C-alpha positions in Angstrom: -22.7 28.8 -62.4 -23.2 26.3 -59.6 -25.9 26.9 -56.9 -24.6 28.4 -53.7 -26.4 28.7 -50.4 -23.9 31.1 -48.5 -22.0 34.2 -49.6 -19.0 35.6 -47.8 -17.8 39.1 -48.6 -14.8 41.3 -48.2 -15.2 44.9 -47.0 -12.5 47.3 -48.2 -12.4 47.9 -51.9 -15.2 45.4 -52.4 -18.1 47.2 -50.7 -16.6 50.5 -49.6 -13.8 53.0 -50.0 -12.5 56.0 -48.1 -13.7 59.5 -49.1 -10.3 61.0 -48.2 -7.0 59.5 -49.0 -4.3 58.7 -46.4 -2.3 61.7 -47.6 -5.4 63.9 -47.1 -5.7 62.6 -43.6 -2.0 63.1 -42.8 -2.3 66.7 -44.1 -5.4 67.3 -41.9 -3.8 65.7 -38.8 -0.5 67.5 -38.9 -2.1 70.7 -40.2 -4.2 70.9 -37.0 -0.9 70.8 -35.1 0.6 73.5 -37.3 3.2 71.1 -38.8 3.8 70.0 -42.4 3.5 66.2 -42.6 7.1 64.9 -42.1 6.4 61.7 -43.9 4.1 60.4 -46.6 1.2 57.9 -46.6 3.4 55.5 -48.4 6.0 55.7 -45.6 3.2 55.0 -43.1 1.7 52.1 -45.0 5.1 50.4 -45.5 6.0 50.7 -41.8 2.8 50.3 -39.7 2.5 46.5 -39.8 6.0 46.2 -38.4 4.5 47.3 -35.0 2.1 44.4 -34.8 4.2 42.6 -32.1 4.4 45.8 -30.0 0.7 46.8 -30.0 -2.6 44.9 -30.0 -4.6 47.5 -31.9 -4.2 49.5 -35.1 -4.7 52.7 -33.0 -1.6 51.9 -31.0 0.4 50.7 -34.0 -0.3 53.9 -35.7 0.8 56.0 -32.7 4.1 54.1 -32.5 4.6 54.4 -36.2 3.8 58.1 -36.4 6.0 58.8 -33.3 9.1 57.0 -34.8 8.6 58.4 -38.3 8.2 62.0 -36.9 11.4 61.5 -34.8 13.3 60.2 -37.8 12.3 63.3 -39.7 13.4 65.8 -37.1 10.3 66.2 -35.0 9.4 65.4 -31.4 7.8 62.0 -31.2 5.0 63.5 -29.2 4.0 65.4 -32.3 3.7 62.1 -34.1 1.6 60.6 -31.3 -0.7 63.7 -31.3 -1.0 63.6 -35.1 -2.0 59.9 -34.9 -4.8 60.7 -32.5 -6.1 63.5 -34.8 -5.7 61.1 -37.8 -7.9 58.5 -36.0 -10.5 61.1 -35.1 -10.6 62.5 -38.7 -11.1 59.0 -40.1 -14.6 58.9 -38.7 -17.9 57.5 -40.1 -18.3 60.3 -42.6 -15.0 59.3 -44.3 -16.3 56.0 -45.8 -18.8 55.4 -48.6 -20.2 52.6 -50.6 -18.7 51.8 -54.0 -21.1 52.4 -56.8 -23.8 49.7 -56.7 -22.5 48.0 -53.6 -25.4 49.0 -51.3 -28.0 47.7 -53.8 -26.0 44.5 -54.4 -25.7 43.8 -50.7 -29.4 44.3 -50.2 -30.2 41.9 -53.0 -27.8 39.3 -51.7 -29.2 39.5 -48.2 -32.7 38.6 -49.6 -31.3 35.3 -51.0 -28.4 34.2 -48.9 -27.0 34.1 -45.3 -24.1 36.5 -45.5 -20.8 36.6 -43.7 -18.2 39.4 -43.7 -14.5 38.4 -43.6 -12.3 41.4 -43.4 -8.6 41.9 -42.6 -8.4 44.3 -39.7 -9.5 44.5 -36.1 -12.7 45.9 -34.7 -11.0 49.2 -33.8 -10.4 49.8 -37.5 -13.3 48.0 -39.2 -16.3 48.7 -36.9 -16.4 52.4 -37.8 -16.7 51.4 -41.5 -19.4 48.7 -40.9 -21.4 51.0 -38.6 -20.8 54.1 -40.7 -22.3 52.3 -43.7 -25.1 50.8 -41.6 -24.6 47.3 -42.8 -24.0 45.3 -39.7 -27.5 43.9 -39.8 -26.8 42.5 -43.2 -24.3 39.9 -41.9 -25.0 36.9 -39.7 -21.3 36.9 -38.7 -18.3 39.2 -39.0 -14.8 37.8 -38.8 -12.0 40.2 -38.2 -9.1 38.4 -39.8 -5.8 39.3 -38.2 -7.6 39.8 -34.9 -10.0 36.9 -34.4 -7.9 34.6 -36.6 -4.8 34.8 -38.7 -5.2 37.3 -41.5 -6.2 36.4 -45.0 -5.0 34.5 -47.1 -4.8 32.1 -44.2 -7.9 29.7 -44.4 -8.8 30.2 -40.8 -11.0 33.4 -41.2 -13.0 31.8 -43.9 -13.4 28.6 -41.9 -14.5 30.6 -38.9 -17.2 32.3 -40.9 -18.5 29.1 -42.4 -18.6 27.5 -39.0 -20.5 30.5 -37.6 -23.1 30.1 -40.4 -23.3 26.4 -40.3 -22.2 26.2 -44.0 -19.6 24.3 -45.9 -17.0 25.4 -48.4 -18.5 23.5 -51.4 -21.8 25.4 -51.1 -20.3 28.8 -50.4 -18.6 31.5 -52.4 -16.4 34.5 -51.5 -16.4 38.0 -53.1 -13.4 40.2 -52.8 -11.2 42.6 -54.7 -7.7 41.6 -53.6 -6.3 38.6 -55.5 -3.8 37.4 -52.9 -6.0 37.9 -49.8 -9.3 37.1 -51.3 -9.0 34.7 -54.3 -6.0 32.8 -52.9 -7.3 32.9 -49.4 -10.7 31.6 -50.4 -9.0 28.8 -52.4 -6.9 27.9 -49.3 -10.2 27.3 -47.5 -11.8 25.3 -50.4 -14.1 28.1 -51.5 -14.8 29.4 -55.0 -14.4 33.2 -55.4 -15.6 36.1 -57.4 -13.0 38.8 -57.9 -14.0 42.5 -58.2 -11.3 43.5 -60.7 -8.8 41.6 -62.8 -6.5 38.7 -61.7 -2.8 38.8 -62.4 -1.8 37.0 -65.5 0.5 34.6 -63.6 -1.9 33.9 -60.7 -1.7 30.4 -59.2 -5.5 30.2 -58.6 -8.3 31.3 -60.9 -11.4 33.0 -59.5 -14.7 31.4 -60.6 -15.6 34.7 -62.2 -14.5 38.4 -62.4 -16.7 41.5 -62.3 -16.1 45.2 -62.8 -18.3 46.2 -60.0 -20.0 44.7 -56.9 -23.3 45.6 -58.6 -22.7 42.7 -61.0 -22.5 40.0 -58.3 -26.2 39.3 -57.6 -26.9 38.9 -61.4 -23.9 36.6 -61.7 -25.2 34.3 -59.0 -28.7 34.1 -60.4 
């Protein structure tokens, strides 16, 4: 493998995961209000991004989404907004954890490379994960794609991180778990990538390598 002098990383599904699922959080949020969840996590996920042009933050998008989904299913929209607030509170620092081997891998990479974090999602959503994991000091830059720049797979967030680090694409590599956002996105910016997981058989771009776990990344780059 070629020598690299900069490593950029994804966050969700690459370094960490939620302890509780979205359905668990919905049950907790509506349960506190004495109401059975009137919609599923899938309903929420499929709808929430449609509110991007009506709200600047994920918190407000979620409140709009919960209100309209609640109303569509026979409840007062205020119940939806209240549940969204409880949902946000329940999704606190204790609800995120490292993937197996990710903490050790991150520490090993930090000893050898300047690191940048490139994650889809604004500070309101991602900061609680970064700070809950205690990893902010590991990164010399954090780019909130979809907030600071267009979201991945647009090349802009990768280019922003490289500019912040004074690095170039040819000497940098990106590690992520989502083929479209991470592998294709990195390629759009001229970066090689390591995919945590397996690429689709008909993918348009090949990652430089694939790994089963973030724990494998430092050894791969040796």
